[in-house]
Structure formats: structure tokens, C-alpha cells
ZADREN-525574 format. One line per field, with one value per residue: residue number from 1; residue in three letters; y negated, x negated, z negated of N, C-alpha, C, O in turn. Coordinates in steps of 0.1 Angstrom, whole numbers, plus 5000, padded with zeros to 4 digits. Example, Ala and Ser with C-alpha at 12.3 -4.5 7.8 and 13.67 -1.06 7.14 Angstrom:
2
nr c(1; 2)
rest c(ALA; SER)
nyy c(5057; 5022)
nxx c(4868; 4872)
nzz c(4922; 4929)
cayy c(5045; 5011)
caxx c(4877; 4863)
cazz c(4922; 4929)
cyy c(5033; 5000)
cxx c(4868; 4871)
czz c(4922; 4921)
oyy c(5033; 4989)
oxx c(4858; 4866)
ozz c(4915; 4920)
END
This chain:
104
nr c(1; 2; 3; 4; 5; 6; 7; 8; 9; 10; 11; 12; 13; 14; 15; 16; 17; 18; 19; 20; 21; 22; 23; 24; 25; 26; 27; 28; 29; 30; 31; 32; 33; 34; 35; 36; 37; 38; 39; 40; 41; 42; 43; 44; 45; 46; 47; 48; 49; 50; 51; 52; 53; 54; 55; 56; 57; 58; 59; 60; 61; 62; 63; 64; 65; 66; 67; 68; 69; 70; 71; 72; 73; 74; 75; 76; 77; 78; 79; 80; 81; 82; 83; 84; 85; 86; 87; 88; 89; 90; 91; 92; 93; 94; 95; 96; 97; 98; 99; 100; 101; 102; 103; 104)
rest c(UNK; UNK; UNK; UNK; UNK; UNK; UNK; UNK; UNK; UNK; UNK; UNK; UNK; UNK; UNK; UNK; UNK; UNK; UNK; UNK; UNK; UNK; UNK; UNK; UNK; UNK; UNK; UNK; UNK; UNK; UNK; UNK; UNK; UNK; UNK; UNK; UNK; UNK; UNK; UNK; UNK; UNK; UNK; UNK; UNK; UNK; UNK; UNK; UNK; UNK; UNK; UNK; UNK; UNK; UNK; UNK; UNK; UNK; UNK; UNK; UNK; UNK; UNK; UNK; UNK; UNK; UNK; UNK; UNK; UNK; UNK; UNK; UNK; UNK; UNK; UNK; UNK; UNK; UNK; UNK; UNK; UNK; UNK; UNK; UNK; UNK; UNK; UNK; UNK; UNK; UNK; UNK; UNK; UNK; UNK; UNK; UNK; UNK; UNK; UNK; UNK; UNK; UNK; UNK)
nyy c(2150; 2153; 2148; 2142; 2167; 2190; 2200; 2229; 2237; 2223; 2236; 2261; 2254; 2244; 2267; 2279; 2261; 2263; 2289; 2286; 2271; 2284; 2292; 2317; 2328; 2309; 2311; 2338; 2334; 2317; 2333; 2352; 2337; 2327; 2349; 2369; 2381; 2377; 2392; 2409; 2436; 2449; 2461; 2446; 2423; 2426; 2428; 2401; 2391; 2392; 2410; 2434; 2459; 2462; 2436; 2419; 2429; 2420; 2392; 2390; 2399; 2378; 2358; 2369; 2370; 2343; 2337; 2332; 2351; 2382; 2417; 2450; 2484; 2508; 2539; 2546; 2520; 2485; 2458; 2423; 2393; 2359; 2339; 2322; 2303; 2293; 2282; 2261; 2245; 2237; 2224; 2203; 2188; 2179; 2165; 2134; 2107; 2092; 2060; 2043; 2054; 2049; 2021; 2015)
nxx c(5730; 5740; 5765; 5800; 5819; 5840; 5875; 5878; 5852; 5849; 5868; 5856; 5832; 5843; 5852; 5828; 5818; 5838; 5835; 5810; 5818; 5822; 5805; 5792; 5791; 5775; 5751; 5745; 5742; 5720; 5701; 5699; 5692; 5667; 5651; 5622; 5608; 5631; 5654; 5676; 5682; 5713; 5711; 5693; 5707; 5726; 5717; 5710; 5734; 5763; 5783; 5805; 5796; 5815; 5827; 5806; 5802; 5827; 5823; 5801; 5813; 5831; 5812; 5801; 5824; 5827; 5808; 5782; 5763; 5748; 5751; 5735; 5738; 5717; 5712; 5722; 5722; 5729; 5717; 5712; 5711; 5706; 5724; 5707; 5716; 5739; 5728; 5714; 5735; 5749; 5728; 5723; 5747; 5744; 5721; 5704; 5703; 5673; 5661; 5652; 5666; 5692; 5693; 5687)
nzz c(2137; 2170; 2183; 2175; 2159; 2176; 2176; 2173; 2166; 2143; 2127; 2125; 2111; 2088; 2076; 2069; 2050; 2031; 2023; 2010; 1989; 1966; 1936; 1932; 1957; 1970; 1956; 1963; 1991; 1991; 1981; 2001; 2024; 2016; 2014; 2015; 2044; 2058; 2053; 2030; 2008; 1997; 1973; 1959; 1954; 1935; 1908; 1896; 1888; 1866; 1875; 1890; 1915; 1936; 1934; 1942; 1968; 1979; 1979; 1996; 2019; 2025; 2031; 2054; 2071; 2074; 2090; 2081; 2074; 2085; 2087; 2082; 2082; 2067; 2062; 2029; 2021; 2026; 2045; 2045; 2064; 2069; 2091; 2115; 2134; 2122; 2099; 2111; 2122; 2098; 2086; 2104; 2101; 2075; 2075; 2070; 2090; 2103; 2093; 2114; 2136; 2130; 2131; 2157)
cayy c(2156; 2145; 2144; 2146; 2181; 2192; 2206; 2243; 2238; 2218; 2247; 2271; 2249; 2243; 2281; 2281; 2253; 2269; 2301; 2282; 2264; 2293; 2293; 2331; 2330; 2299; 2318; 2349; 2329; 2311; 2344; 2358; 2327; 2325; 2362; 2372; 2390; 2373; 2400; 2414; 2447; 2446; 2466; 2435; 2412; 2429; 2426; 2388; 2388; 2400; 2413; 2447; 2460; 2458; 2421; 2414; 2432; 2411; 2379; 2392; 2400; 2364; 2351; 2375; 2366; 2329; 2335; 2328; 2362; 2394; 2429; 2462; 2495; 2517; 2550; 2542; 2505; 2474; 2447; 2411; 2383; 2346; 2335; 2309; 2294; 2287; 2273; 2249; 2237; 2231; 2214; 2192; 2180; 2174; 2157; 2120; 2101; 2083; 2046; 2038; 2059; 2042; 2007; 2014)
caxx c(5740; 5741; 5779; 5810; 5825; 5853; 5885; 5875; 5839; 5852; 5875; 5846; 5823; 5850; 5852; 5814; 5817; 5848; 5828; 5799; 5824; 5822; 5791; 5786; 5787; 5764; 5739; 5742; 5737; 5707; 5691; 5697; 5685; 5653; 5645; 5610; 5611; 5643; 5665; 5676; 5691; 5724; 5707; 5686; 5716; 5736; 5710; 5710; 5748; 5770; 5795; 5805; 5791; 5826; 5829; 5795; 5806; 5837; 5817; 5793; 5823; 5835; 5801; 5800; 5835; 5826; 5797; 5770; 5753; 5750; 5747; 5732; 5737; 5706; 5714; 5732; 5721; 5733; 5708; 5718; 5703; 5713; 5725; 5700; 5724; 5748; 5720; 5711; 5747; 5751; 5717; 5725; 5757; 5740; 5709; 5705; 5695; 5662; 5665; 5650; 5676; 5705; 5691; 5686)
cazz c(2146; 2183; 2187; 2165; 2160; 2182; 2167; 2171; 2159; 2129; 2120; 2122; 2101; 2075; 2070; 2063; 2037; 2021; 2017; 2001; 1978; 1954; 1931; 1934; 1972; 1972; 1951; 1972; 2004; 1989; 1979; 2014; 2033; 2012; 2012; 2022; 2055; 2064; 2050; 2016; 2005; 1987; 1960; 1953; 1952; 1924; 1895; 1890; 1885; 1857; 1882; 1895; 1929; 1945; 1935; 1950; 1981; 1983; 1982; 2008; 2030; 2027; 2037; 2067; 2078; 2076; 2100; 2075; 2073; 2093; 2078; 2089; 2073; 2069; 2052; 2019; 2018; 2036; 2045; 2049; 2070; 2071; 2105; 2117; 2141; 2112; 2091; 2119; 2122; 2085; 2083; 2112; 2096; 2062; 2076; 2069; 2101; 2099; 2093; 2127; 2145; 2126; 2134; 2171)
cyy c(2147; 2140; 2148; 2160; 2180; 2199; 2221; 2244; 2233; 2228; 2258; 2267; 2248; 2257; 2284; 2273; 2258; 2281; 2297; 2274; 2271; 2295; 2306; 2332; 2320; 2305; 2330; 2344; 2324; 2322; 2351; 2350; 2325; 2338; 2363; 2383; 2388; 2382; 2405; 2426; 2444; 2451; 2455; 2423; 2414; 2426; 2412; 2384; 2397; 2404; 2427; 2447; 2457; 2443; 2415; 2417; 2424; 2398; 2379; 2393; 2386; 2357; 2356; 2370; 2351; 2326; 2331; 2338; 2373; 2405; 2441; 2473; 2504; 2528; 2546; 2527; 2496; 2463; 2435; 2401; 2370; 2344; 2322; 2299; 2286; 2278; 2260; 2240; 2230; 2221; 2202; 2182; 2173; 2165; 2142; 2114; 2092; 2069; 2039; 2042; 2052; 2027; 2005; 2012)
cxx c(5741; 5755; 5788; 5815; 5838; 5863; 5881; 5862; 5841; 5859; 5865; 5836; 5830; 5851; 5838; 5814; 5827; 5842; 5818; 5805; 5825; 5808; 5785; 5782; 5775; 5751; 5735; 5736; 5723; 5697; 5688; 5689; 5670; 5645; 5632; 5613; 5624; 5655; 5664; 5686; 5701; 5720; 5699; 5695; 5725; 5730; 5712; 5724; 5754; 5783; 5794; 5800; 5803; 5829; 5818; 5798; 5817; 5832; 5809; 5802; 5828; 5824; 5799; 5811; 5834; 5815; 5784; 5759; 5757; 5746; 5744; 5730; 5725; 5707; 5725; 5732; 5725; 5723; 5714; 5708; 5712; 5713; 5718; 5708; 5734; 5740; 5717; 5723; 5749; 5740; 5719; 5736; 5753; 5728; 5712; 5697; 5684; 5666; 5663; 5661; 5689; 5704; 5691; 5699)
czz c(2159; 2186; 2176; 2169; 2168; 2172; 2163; 2163; 2145; 2121; 2116; 2111; 2088; 2068; 2063; 2049; 2027; 2015; 2007; 1989; 1965; 1949; 1933; 1948; 1975; 1968; 1959; 1985; 2002; 1988; 1993; 2023; 2029; 2010; 2021; 2032; 2062; 2062; 2035; 2015; 1995; 1974; 1952; 1949; 1940; 1910; 1889; 1885; 1875; 1863; 1887; 1910; 1938; 1945; 1943; 1965; 1987; 1987; 1994; 2021; 2034; 2035; 2052; 2076; 2082; 2086; 2094; 2074; 2082; 2084; 2087; 2079; 2077; 2058; 2042; 2016; 2029; 2034; 2051; 2054; 2071; 2086; 2107; 2124; 2131; 2103; 2098; 2120; 2109; 2082; 2092; 2107; 2083; 2063; 2076; 2081; 2096; 2101; 2107; 2137; 2142; 2131; 2149; 2178)
oyy c(2135; 2129; 2158; 2165; 2171; 2203; 2225; 2252; 2239; 2230; 2263; 2275; 2250; 2257; 2290; 2279; 2258; 2283; 2304; 2270; 2266; 2298; 2307; 2337; 2324; 2305; 2331; 2350; 2326; 2321; 2355; 2354; 2322; 2338; 2359; 2392; 2396; 2380; 2406; 2426; 2436; 2446; 2456; 2414; 2404; 2422; 2411; 2373; 2409; 2401; 2433; 2437; 2450; 2438; 2405; 2408; 2420; 2392; 2370; 2388; 2383; 2349; 2349; 2367; 2347; 2315; 2326; 2335; 2374; 2403; 2442; 2472; 2507; 2525; 2542; 2522; 2500; 2458; 2436; 2400; 2371; 2347; 2312; 2287; 2274; 2267; 2249; 2227; 2218; 2210; 2190; 2170; 2162; 2158; 2138; 2117; 2085; 2066; 2031; 2034; 2049; 2022; 1994; 2011)
oxx c(5743; 5756; 5786; 5814; 5846; 5858; 5882; 5861; 5835; 5856; 5866; 5833; 5824; 5850; 5838; 5810; 5824; 5843; 5816; 5797; 5828; 5799; 5773; 5771; 5767; 5741; 5723; 5726; 5714; 5686; 5677; 5679; 5662; 5634; 5632; 5620; 5629; 5666; 5653; 5696; 5698; 5724; 5698; 5690; 5731; 5737; 5714; 5726; 5751; 5794; 5783; 5801; 5801; 5833; 5821; 5796; 5816; 5835; 5808; 5798; 5829; 5827; 5797; 5809; 5840; 5812; 5775; 5747; 5769; 5738; 5749; 5723; 5724; 5703; 5736; 5741; 5724; 5720; 5721; 5697; 5724; 5703; 5723; 5706; 5736; 5745; 5717; 5722; 5752; 5743; 5716; 5735; 5758; 5725; 5722; 5685; 5685; 5675; 5671; 5665; 5697; 5715; 5693; 5699)
ozz c(2157; 2191; 2169; 2180; 2165; 2162; 2152; 2154; 2135; 2109; 2105; 2101; 2077; 2056; 2052; 2039; 2015; 2003; 1997; 1981; 1955; 1957; 1935; 1951; 1983; 1975; 1963; 1990; 2011; 1993; 1995; 2030; 2037; 2005; 2032; 2030; 2070; 2067; 2030; 2021; 1986; 1963; 1940; 1943; 1935; 1901; 1877; 1879; 1874; 1857; 1889; 1917; 1948; 1956; 1951; 1973; 1999; 1997; 2002; 2031; 2046; 2044; 2061; 2087; 2092; 2091; 2102; 2074; 2087; 2074; 2099; 2069; 2089; 2047; 2046; 2009; 2041; 2023; 2061; 2048; 2074; 2093; 2103; 2122; 2133; 2100; 2092; 2119; 2109; 2077; 2087; 2108; 2080; 2054; 2082; 2081; 2085; 2109; 2111; 2145; 2152; 2135; 2154; 2191)
END
């Protein structure tokens, strides 16, 4: 990360981490972020869980409100994509600086 987070940005990023603090949402986000073709149908997200469709929808709503995913309705199905800008922010915060950069 090039510079420390400002107050507003820290608040936004905290919402992302809070959303990912639930194991169901973390798994859903992982499935969406790693999907072939960069998107996944909600119909493919319900099978791996022993949860009702409304419960899965609730968790997806939390991920969407946290700015981690976007959704697009196509007919009766909703398709989800990970927001790459959010992935970059989280990755930048979690990245360990190279030894040379820390020593410089």
C-alpha cells in the first residue's frame, strides 16, 4: 500500500472486511471471485451450502452492499461478479512488502 488509509476509505474497507468475517460470505465471495468467465449464476451458488435460497440471497446482499460484488439480473437468474477494484484494495492492504522495500 502506497499510503495510509484516510478516515472515509478506512470506513469503506472496514465494511468489506466485516462482510468477509462470516464464513458463508467468505466462501460465497471466494466462489464468485474464482469463477471461470468472471461471473457466476446464483443458481450455482446455492448447491454447495445446506442453506435456503433466501439465506444465500441475504448473504449475497451483504457482499453487494459492502462493495465486494456486483449483480445483474438476466431473466429469472442473477449473475454475480467480484468487483476488481475492491479486490485490489484488499490485496494492497494484505500484501507483505518485499524485504528490499522495507530496508530502503
